[in-house]
BASE-894235 format. One record per residue (C-alpha): x, y, z; residue in one letter. Coordinates in steps of 0.2 Angstrom, whole numbers, padded with zeros to 4 digits, always signed. Layout:
N
XYZa ...
END
This chain:
914
+0050-0048-0168x +0060-0058-0156x +0065-0049-0140x +0083-0051-0145x +0080-0042-0161x +0070-0029-0152x +0085-0026-0141x +0096-0024-0156x +0084-0010-0163x +0083-0002-0145x +0102-0001-0145x +0102+0007-0162x +0089+0019-0158x +0098+0024-0142x +0115+0029-0152x +0110+0047-0154x +0107+0049-0135x +0122+0038-0129x +0134+0054-0126x +0121+0063-0117x +0118+0048-0105x +0136+0045-0102x +0139+0063-0097x +0124+0062-0086x +0132+0047-0077x +0147+0058-0074x +0136+0070-0065x +0131+0083-0078x +0114+0088-0083x +0111+0083-0102x +0095+0089-0111x +0084+0078-0120x +0087+0073-0137x +0081+0085-0150x +0066+0079-0159x +0061+0066-0146x +0044+0074-0142x +0038+0072-0160x +0043+0054-0160x +0038+0048-0143x +0024+0059-0136x +0008+0051-0142x -0007+0054-0132x -0011+0041-0118x -0028+0033-0115x -0033+0033-0096x -0047+0021-0091x -0055+0017-0074x -0049+0001-0065x -0067-0003-0061x -0084+0001-0070x -0093+0017-0063x -0079+0029-0066x -0077+0043-0053x -0094+0041-0045x -0097+0050-0028x -0078+0051-0024x -0071+0068-0023x -0057+0064-0036x -0043+0052-0042x -0024+0054-0046x -0015+0043-0058x +0004+0041-0063x +0008+0040-0081x +0025+0035-0087x +0034+0042-0103x +0047+0036-0114x +0065+0044-0112x +0066+0061-0119x +0048+0062-0123x +0045+0078-0113x +0054+0091-0103x +0051+0094-0085x +0040+0109-0088x +0028+0101-0100x +0010+0104-0097x -0004+0092-0101x -0022+0093-0106x -0036+0079-0103x -0051+0076-0114x -0065+0064-0113x -0072+0052-0127x -0082+0067-0135x -0067+0078-0135x -0073+0089-0121x -0060+0096-0110x -0058+0089-0092x -0049+0099-0079x -0032+0091-0074x -0019+0096-0063x -0002+0088-0067x +0015+0087-0059x +0032+0077-0061x +0035+0063-0050x +0050+0055-0059x +0064+0059-0071x +0074+0050-0083x +0093+0052-0083x +0093+0066-0096x +0081+0076-0086x +0066+0072-0097x +0050+0067-0088x +0049+0049-0083x +0032+0049-0073x +0019+0063-0072x +0004+0063-0059x -0013+0069-0065x -0027+0074-0054x -0045+0075-0059x -0060+0081-0049x -0079+0081-0050x -0084+0080-0068x -0071+0067-0073x -0085+0055-0078x -0085+0037-0080x -0077+0034-0098x -0060+0034-0105x -0050+0050-0105x -0036+0055-0117x -0020+0063-0109x -0009+0074-0121x +0003+0087-0122x -0006+0105-0121x -0013+0117-0109x -0024+0111-0096x -0043+0116-0094x -0046+0126-0078x -0060+0120-0067x -0076+0129-0066x -0075+0128-0047x -0057+0129-0043x -0049+0123-0026x -0042+0138-0017x -0031+0138-0002x -0029+0153+0010x -0016+0151+0023x -0016+0170+0029x -0027+0168+0045x -0026+0158+0060x -0033+0142+0050x -0029+0135+0032x -0045+0138+0023x -0048+0127+0008x -0063+0128-0004x -0068+0116-0018x -0080+0128-0024x -0093+0118-0016x -0088+0115+0002x -0075+0125+0013x -0065+0118+0026x -0055+0127+0039x -0039+0117+0045x -0031+0120+0062x -0013+0125+0063x -0012+0121+0082x -0022+0113+0096x -0032+0097+0095x -0044+0101+0081x -0038+0095+0064x -0053+0101+0055x -0061+0116+0064x -0076+0117+0052x -0083+0110+0035x -0096+0122+0027x -0108+0121+0012x -0112+0139+0007x -0116+0148+0024x -0121+0131+0032x -0109+0123+0043x -0111+0104+0041x -0098+0098+0052x -0085+0104+0065x -0071+0100+0078x -0064+0086+0068x -0050+0078+0079x -0042+0061+0083x -0046+0051+0098x -0037+0038+0107x -0042+0026+0122x -0027+0018+0132x -0031+0004+0144x -0016+0003+0156x -0020-0015+0161x -0026-0030+0152x -0033-0046+0161x -0029-0061+0150x -0044-0072+0146x -0057-0058+0146x -0061-0041+0138x -0049-0032+0150x -0052-0020+0163x -0065-0006+0160x -0054+0008+0165x -0046+0018+0151x -0038+0034+0148x -0043+0047+0134x -0031+0056+0123x -0034+0068+0109x -0024+0074+0094x -0012+0088+0097x -0006+0096+0081x +0013+0097+0078x +0017+0103+0061x +0005+0108+0046x +0010+0109+0028x +0001+0113+0012x +0009+0101+0000x -0003+0106-0015x -0014+0121-0018x -0024+0118-0033x -0032+0122-0045x -0039+0104-0046x -0032+0096-0030x -0025+0103-0013x -0017+0092+0000x -0013+0097+0018x -0002+0086+0029x -0004+0087+0047x +0008+0078+0059x +0006+0076+0078x +0003+0065+0093x -0010+0061+0105x -0010+0070+0122x -0017+0067+0139x -0010+0078+0152x +0009+0078+0151x +0010+0063+0141x +0012+0064+0121x +0012+0047+0112x +0006+0037+0097x +0012+0049+0082x +0000+0052+0069x +0002+0058+0051x -0014+0064+0042x -0017+0070+0025x -0032+0079+0019x -0037+0079+0000x -0049+0091-0008x -0054+0091-0026x -0061+0104-0037x -0080+0104-0037x -0081+0090-0024x -0094+0090-0010x -0082+0078-0001x -0064+0076+0005x -0053+0062+0009x -0042+0058+0023x -0027+0046+0024x -0023+0043+0042x -0007+0035+0049x -0002+0030+0066x +0015+0024+0072x +0015+0013+0088x +0028+0020+0101x +0020+0011+0116x +0027-0002+0129x +0020-0019+0130x +0032-0032+0138x +0029-0050+0136x +0021-0058+0150x +0016-0042+0159x -0002-0036+0161x +0002-0018+0162x +0007-0007+0147x +0000+0004+0133x -0014-0007+0127x -0024+0003+0115x -0043+0001+0118x -0049+0013+0104x -0042+0023+0088x -0054+0035+0080x -0058+0050+0070x -0072+0060+0077x -0083+0075+0071x -0097+0085+0078x -0112+0088+0067x -0125+0102+0070x -0143+0096+0070x -0155+0110+0065x -0170+0101+0059x -0186+0095+0068x -0182+0077+0075x -0193+0069+0062x -0183+0078+0048x -0166+0071+0055x -0160+0055+0047x -0148+0041+0050x -0140+0031+0037x -0129+0016+0041x -0121+0005+0028x -0124-0014+0030x -0119-0027+0017x -0115-0022-0001x -0124-0006-0003x -0138-0010+0009x -0142+0004+0021x -0152+0006+0038x -0163+0020+0034x -0171+0028+0049x -0176+0045+0056x -0172+0050+0074x -0190+0052+0077x -0199+0039+0066x -0217+0042+0060x -0219+0025+0051x -0226+0010+0058x -0236+0019+0071x -0253+0014+0078x -0259+0030+0069x -0255+0035+0051x -0249+0051+0046x -0252+0048+0028x -0244+0038+0014x -0235+0054+0007x -0228+0058+0024x -0221+0041+0027x -0214+0039+0010x -0205+0056+0012x -0197+0052+0029x -0191+0035+0022x -0183+0044+0007x -0175+0058+0018x -0185+0072+0011x -0191+0086+0021x -0209+0082+0028x -0224+0094+0025x -0230+0104+0039x -0237+0093+0053x -0253+0102+0052x -0256+0094+0036x -0254+0076+0044x -0267+0065+0052x -0270+0075+0068x -0270+0059+0078x -0251+0058+0075x -0248+0077+0076x -0256+0079+0093x -0245+0064+0100x -0228+0068+0093x -0221+0071+0110x -0224+0053+0114x -0214+0045+0100x -0196+0041+0105x -0181+0050+0098x -0167+0039+0095x -0151+0049+0097x -0137+0035+0098x -0132+0022+0085x -0118+0010+0084x -0112-0003+0071x -0098-0014+0077x -0088-0025+0067x -0078-0037+0078x -0073-0050+0066x -0072-0051+0047x -0088-0061+0048x -0101-0052+0058x -0107-0035+0062x -0121-0029+0074x -0131-0013+0074x -0140-0006+0089x -0148+0010+0095x -0154+0019+0111x -0164+0035+0114x -0150+0043+0124x -0136+0039+0137x -0142+0031+0152x -0155+0020+0143x -0155+0002+0137x -0149-0002+0119x -0160-0010+0107x -0154-0022+0093x -0157-0015+0076x -0150-0028+0064x -0133-0035+0059x -0126-0045+0045x -0108-0052+0039x -0098-0038+0032x -0103-0019+0034x -0097-0006+0021x -0091+0006+0034x -0102+0020+0028x -0114+0031+0038x -0123+0047+0038x -0131+0059+0051x -0141+0075+0046x -0157+0081+0040x -0167+0092+0028x -0155+0106+0030x -0139+0097+0028x -0130+0082+0034x -0113+0073+0036x -0108+0057+0027x -0093+0047+0031x -0084+0031+0027x -0069+0020+0032x -0061+0009+0019x -0058-0009+0022x -0070-0008+0036x -0072-0026+0039x -0055-0032+0031x -0046-0022+0045x -0058-0026+0059x -0061-0024+0074x -0070-0007+0067x -0084+0003+0073x -0095+0017+0068x -0104+0028+0082x -0118+0041+0081x -0121+0050+0097x -0134+0063+0102x -0142+0064+0085x -0158+0070+0095x -0148+0086+0103x -0142+0101+0095x -0125+0093+0090x -0123+0075+0085x -0105+0067+0087x -0098+0054+0074x -0084+0043+0077x -0076+0031+0065x -0066+0019+0076x -0051+0011+0067x -0050+0000+0081x -0067-0003+0091x -0067+0001+0109x -0079-0015+0111x -0066-0026+0104x -0052-0034+0115x -0038-0022+0118x -0024-0021+0106x -0012-0034+0112x +0005-0033+0104x +0014-0043+0117x +0027-0056+0110x +0018-0072+0109x +0030-0083+0119x +0043-0083+0134x +0058-0087+0124x +0058-0105+0129x +0077-0104+0136x +0084-0096+0120x +0095-0085+0129x +0111-0087+0119x +0115-0087+0101x +0119-0105+0099x +0102-0109+0108x +0093-0097+0096x +0101-0105+0081x +0095-0121+0087x +0078-0114+0088x +0079-0108+0071x +0083-0126+0065x +0066-0132+0072x +0054-0119+0071x +0063-0108+0058x +0060-0093+0069x +0076-0082+0073x +0072-0078+0091x +0082-0065+0102x +0075-0057+0118x +0068-0040+0116x +0068-0041+0097x +0050-0045+0095x +0044-0028+0098x +0030-0018+0089x +0039-0002+0094x +0040+0008+0078x +0027-0001+0067x +0013+0009+0058x -0003+0007+0050x -0012+0018+0037x -0031+0020+0035x -0042+0029+0022x -0058+0039+0025x -0070+0048+0015x -0081+0062+0021x -0096+0071+0012x -0104+0088+0017x -0123+0087+0010x -0135+0101+0009x -0149+0089+0012x -0151+0071+0015x -0146+0062-0001x -0157+0048-0009x -0153+0030-0009x -0145+0029-0025x -0133+0043-0021x -0128+0035-0005x -0126+0019-0014x -0113+0027-0025x -0105+0034-0009x -0103+0017-0002x -0095+0011-0018x -0083+0025-0017x -0079+0020+0002x -0077+0002-0002x -0067+0004-0019x -0060+0021-0022x -0061+0026-0040x -0044+0024-0049x -0038+0029-0065x -0024+0020-0074x -0014+0020-0089x -0015+0003-0099x -0002-0009-0099x +0003-0005-0117x +0009+0013-0111x +0019+0006-0097x +0028-0005-0109x +0030+0008-0123x +0038+0020-0110x +0050+0007-0105x +0049+0008-0086x +0053-0004-0073x +0067-0012-0083x +0057-0018-0098x +0054-0035-0089x +0036-0038-0094x +0025-0039-0109x +0006-0041-0110x -0002-0058-0108x +0001-0070-0124x -0008-0086-0128x -0002-0087-0145x +0005-0104-0143x +0000-0119-0132x +0016-0117-0121x +0013-0099-0117x -0006-0102-0114x -0001-0115-0102x +0010-0103-0092x -0003-0090-0092x -0015-0103-0085x -0003-0106-0071x -0001-0088-0068x -0020-0086-0067x -0021-0101-0056x -0009-0095-0043x -0017-0078-0041x -0034-0085-0040x -0028-0097-0027x -0021-0084-0015x -0035-0073-0018x -0047-0087-0012x -0035-0092+0002x -0036-0074+0009x -0056-0077+0011x -0055-0095+0016x -0041-0093+0029x -0047-0076+0035x -0031-0066+0032x -0040-0051+0039x -0038-0039+0053x -0031-0022+0058x -0013-0027+0058x -0014-0042+0046x -0024-0037+0031x -0013-0036+0015x -0001-0050+0020x -0001-0068+0015x +0007-0084+0023x +0023-0091+0019x +0022-0111+0020x +0008-0124+0021x +0006-0139+0033x -0002-0153+0023x -0004-0164+0039x -0016-0151+0047x -0023-0145+0030x -0018-0127+0037x -0006-0114+0034x +0008-0113+0047x +0001-0098+0055x +0008-0104+0071x +0025-0111+0066x +0040-0098+0069x +0046-0092+0052x +0034-0101+0042x +0019-0090+0046x +0016-0072+0038x +0027-0070+0023x +0033-0052+0026x +0038-0050+0008x +0049-0065+0008x +0056-0068-0009x +0046-0054-0017x +0027-0058-0018x +0025-0040-0019x +0035-0039-0035x +0025-0054-0043x +0009-0045-0039x +0014-0029-0046x +0022-0037-0062x +0006-0047-0064x -0004-0031-0064x +0006-0020-0075x +0006-0033-0089x -0013-0037-0088x -0021-0021-0081x -0033-0032-0070x -0041-0022-0056x -0042-0038-0044x -0023-0040-0045x -0021-0021-0042x -0032-0021-0026x -0023-0036-0021x -0005-0028-0023x -0011-0012-0016x -0017-0020+0001x +0000-0029+0002x +0010-0013-0002x +0000-0004+0012x +0003-0018+0024x +0021-0023+0021x +0027-0005+0019x +0019-0001+0037x +0017-0016+0048x +0033-0025+0043x +0045-0010+0044x +0051+0000+0058x +0048+0019+0057x +0053+0024+0074x +0067+0019+0087x +0084+0011+0083x +0078+0000+0070x +0070+0013+0059x +0072+0009+0041x +0073-0010+0044x +0060-0023+0041x +0057-0039+0050x +0059-0056+0043x +0043-0068+0042x +0036-0075+0057x +0021-0078+0067x +0019-0059+0072x +0024-0047+0059x +0037-0040+0070x +0042-0056+0080x +0058-0061+0071x +0074-0055+0077x +0081-0053+0060x +0079-0035+0056x +0084-0032+0038x +0085-0021+0023x +0077-0034+0012x +0060-0031+0020x +0061-0012+0021x +0066-0013+0002x +0059+0003-0007x +0058-0008-0022x +0041-0015-0015x +0034+0002-0014x +0040+0009-0030x +0026+0002-0041x +0011+0008-0031x +0019+0025-0029x +0023+0029-0047x +0006+0021-0053x -0004+0032-0041x +0008+0046-0033x +0002+0041-0016x +0011+0053-0004x +0011+0041+0011x +0021+0028+0001x +0032+0042-0005x +0036+0046+0014x +0040+0028+0016x +0052+0028+0002x +0060+0044+0006x +0063+0038+0024x +0074+0025+0017x +0087+0036+0010x +0098+0036+0025x +0095+0018+0030x +0113+0014+0027x +0116+0021+0044x +0106+0006+0052x +0121-0006+0050x +0129+0005+0063x +0115-0001+0074x +0113-0019+0070x +0125-0032+0064x +0114-0043+0052x +0126-0058+0054x +0129-0056+0073x +0124-0074+0077x +0136-0082+0065x +0151-0072+0067x +0167-0080+0074x +0177-0065+0076x +0175-0050+0087x +0166-0036+0078x +0163-0018+0081x +0154-0007+0068x +0165+0005+0060x +0156+0018+0050x +0171+0019+0037x +0172-0001+0036x +0154-0008+0037x +0152-0026+0030x +0137-0025+0018x +0132-0038+0005x +0129-0034-0013x +0112-0044-0013x +0098-0042+0000x +0107-0027+0008x +0112-0017-0006x +0097-0019-0017x +0087-0012-0002x +0099+0003-0001x +0101+0007-0019x +0081+0006-0022x +0079+0020-0010x +0093+0030-0018x +0088+0027-0035x +0070+0032-0031x +0075+0048-0022x +0085+0053-0037x +0072+0049-0049x +0059+0060-0038x +0072+0074-0036x +0068+0072-0018x +0076+0083-0004x +0092+0072-0004x +0092+0067-0022x +0111+0073-0025x +0117+0063-0011x +0107+0048-0017x +0113+0050-0034x +0131+0050-0028x +0127+0034-0018x +0120+0026-0033x +0135+0029-0044x +0148+0027-0031x +0142+0010-0025x +0139+0004-0043x +0157+0009-0048x +0164+0000-0033x +0154-0016-0034x +0161-0017-0052x +0178-0014-0046x +0178-0029-0034x +0190-0044-0040x +0174-0055-0043x +0160-0042-0045x +0144-0047-0038x +0151-0064-0035x +0162-0057-0022x +0147-0056-0012x +0151-0041+0000x +0163-0028+0004x +0167-0015+0017x +0156+0000+0015x +0161+0018+0020x +0146+0028+0026x +0155+0045+0024x +0161+0042+0005x +0147+0030+0000x +0160+0018-0007x +0164+0000-0005x +0183-0004-0003x +0190-0014-0016x +0195-0032-0009x +0213-0037-0009x +0209-0054-0016x +0196-0063-0025x +0182-0072-0016x +0167-0082-0021x +0153-0079-0010x +0136-0082-0018x +0119-0085-0010x +0102-0091-0018x +0094-0076-0009x +0105-0063-0015x +0096-0057-0031x +0079-0063-0026x +0073-0047-0016x +0072-0036-0030x +0090-0035-0036x +0085-0043-0053x +0073-0029-0056x +0083-0015-0049x +0098-0019-0059x +0088-0020-0075x +0082-0002-0071x +0099+0004-0067x +0108-0003-0082x +0093+0005-0093x +0097+0022-0086x +0116+0022-0082x +0130+0019-0094x +0142+0010-0084x +0150-0004-0094x +0160-0012-0080x +0145-0013-0069x +0134-0021-0083x +0149-0034-0085x +0149-0038-0067x +0130-0040-0066x +0129-0050-0083x +0143-0062-0076x +0133-0065-0061x +0117-0069-0072x +0128-0080-0083x +0136-0091-0070x +0122-0094-0056x +0114-0107-0066x +0129-0113-0074x +0138-0130-0070x +0150-0131-0056x +0163-0134-0069x +0159-0118-0077x +0158-0108-0062x +0176-0115-0057x +0183-0112-0074x +0178-0094-0072x +0181-0090-0054x +0193-0103-0048x +0179-0110-0037x +0161-0116-0040x +0147-0108-0030x +0143-0122-0018x +0125-0128-0014x +0113-0117-0022x +0093-0117-0023x +0080-0107-0032x +0086-0111-0050x +0068-0108-0057x +0068-0091-0049x +0086-0087-0056x +0080-0093-0074x +0075-0075-0076x +0093-0069-0074x +0098-0081-0089x +0084-0073-0099x +0090-0056-0095x +0108-0060-0100x +0102-0069-0115x +0095-0053-0121x +0109-0041-0116x +0122-0053-0124x +0111-0058-0139x +0115-0076-0134x +0103-0090-0138x +0111-0103-0128x +0107-0093-0112x +0089-0091-0119x +0088-0110-0121x +0095-0112-0103x +0083-0100-0095x +0068-0111-0101x +0077-0126-0097x +0079-0121-0079x +0061-0114-0079x +0054-0130-0084x +0067-0143-0077x +0074-0135-0062x +0084-0146-0050x +0076-0138-0035x +0063-0150-0028x +0051-0136-0023x +0051-0127-0039x +0035-0129-0049x +0036-0141-0063x +0024-0144-0078x +0020-0161-0071x +0014-0153-0055x -0004-0156-0050x -0010-0138-0055x -0027-0141-0046x -0034-0138-0029x -0042-0152-0017x -0058-0149-0009x -0058-0147+0010x -0074-0151+0021x -0077-0154+0039x -0071-0162+0049x -0054-0160+0040x -0054-0141+0040x -0062-0127+0050x -0072-0120+0035x -0076-0128+0018x -0064-0123+0005x -0049-0129-0005x -0031-0133-0004x -0015-0135-0015x -0004-0142-0003x +0011-0141-0015x +0010-0122-0015x +0022-0111-0006x +0024-0093-0007x +0042-0093-0011x +0040-0104-0025x +0024-0094-0031x +0033-0077-0031x +0048-0084-0040x +0038-0094-0053x +0028-0079-0056x +0042-0067-0058x +0052-0080-0068x +0037-0084-0080x +0032-0065-0083x +0050-0060-0086x +0055-0075-0097x +0040-0073-0108x +0043-0054-0110x +0062-0057-0114x +0064-0074-0123x +0046-0079-0126x +0050-0083-0144x +0064-0095-0138x +0053-0107-0129x +0057-0125-0133x 
END
């Protein structure tokens, strides 16, 4: 069936619900169409992204989409495994369709979820044998998984006061630590003097209370004396039957580092610290530190192997395996009588100061020398300290990818060991976030525009600040009743490195009709289609390989990719103004998520996940006057003076949120609901205005492209989620759609004056043609497809379809329609998906043909063509820093737009290919 025929059937099927949808658009709460559940509510198969299933992780949470009208908001769900056995599940809504029916639901599973496929269906959920319970009545919040119990602090510096397994305390005094270095000496490791700060709890909230999953959110700052700074937000996740729990840790930088000055708020270390009681004899205390892969350093605090005298094979083997040793009276007495002369190694450190190397060292105790204990390239970020009576395992995800990181164990020979997971290693150079140049005389707007014309960097004094950027890290902790065996620990290492993720198959996403119906599963049924699929695979593989070859790693950098390539140097333009880090320019985030949703590929999901974590945190301001705005691409993620909606765009977060129900990304999206207020703070076109301009909250100039697409995505998402401000968000969606449609030239008008109080655009007095090739390339295409799928507003639809029809039209056609052509435009290949969308909506085969003509034969010189050499060239020394490959013709702008156009054209007009 052709996509156009499919559209006709969808229209026919929707007739029964049209009245309800229209009444909803006017503001009423219509109910789902009767009988919809029987037609649409088929069971859904969930599978694990990677092999191994849940493994040693505490649990997993997945988002599942449903067709319109399939389920009411109070629907319950059951889960079964391949044998029909019930699996306990906790479900809740995370998104609604316009008629109030469920659009997205989240489902959490805990221990016992297994490693095979699961089936989700309407029904009563099975209760876990060991439920998660939450008690908020006392001075702490007490959470039990049925296996471990944690006491969460409500105030003070300790986030996790204790973690117990039965009557045994495994860990306690879990808190955050921060080292601040007030001065930095350029060219060396910096001054040794630093200040110690600890976490101070501000607010605590139980967001979920079981029975399968409990979530506690803790917000606060780091304090020393009278100073409070570096805000944190920590979530702790507990799952039924689990012996472990998860932490999602976010810091937001609010320090001061002035360009050219050696004093300021230089972070020397950021860490999470626990104390671990040590009850066993020194020879029954064990240290485990993760190396490469699932490799482990496996040692005892007091080793009885490798000695001059042999305690016996059974004793040696037991110690290496982490088992309690037999009574020393049964050993060879030549060892037993000399135990006091065997050193006790109480301190261990693994430091990963680059993506390519870690070292491990140990010492007996403070005040004595360190001894090298090994090293390698990339450590897993996992460790353990404990003994026969219990121990604490811990891990930091993306350990080497987000270097410099470090694991410390201190005092394992004493009654209490201390464990610190350093998100920023104190052995690394201090965190230097100063702007990278002195301005080079760009003091005026004309000078800054000249700089833009040579390095593509939009510089402005004091704008290249990190104040307000954030970073999120993920950690896991296990409370063990004894030292686990090697295979169990190998599973824990895997859980740290790649947290198990349940997922719905692409077919379910397509069937549910979410995200604008703009993607279909890969199709190689014809030579032409297969060639496009090959190109899509090539582009993803190339970027995946470039991350490794170019070492796009580091605490602030991991997850982003570069913008442009310099073929003369055989190097990406990492040091050239606006050509360096991409910062979501032209929507590579969307390309990756659409590539995942149509394929279900785990490697694409993980790539997109890392990018979503990065671009939503590091490239966007969360504090200060620019909160809610993102920063245009540049040498540093916050360097460019263009602070814009298009980078903070909620569209780039929606996919990850709805697929995983991730609360942190949910925070980011909710924070954008009021970001229209940012137009009072910063004029986006201040450098090119010729007339005086004072922001007026009732008459703000806002564009219908990159500005409005960022705003409306936040409003739509808040509305779908029924967030705290959803009614305001709903009103903003509808009022801005209506008033864009009312403009003399609709979207072609380009912009209008926006009233912050009414949420409406003023209707322009005269028709204007103002079209930019960037306007629809930052999520507007995808957002409008979703809006039109959910809201029956014919005039808005007409305005958008007109824009789609005429962007790629001839100048004569544009002039005939609007009285003026659109001027010089670019990105025709990327805009071919607008032709495809309009072709389906209007059932116009000529537009479908034009979509493919522009896709294959765009007039833009840097769009990808079939004649492009779709291959890489080998790089070796002395040409490059490291051996690898290059495709000098690749640019991230073109890649993102080619990828989105290919995916959407194939889905919409794939049967109309020439």
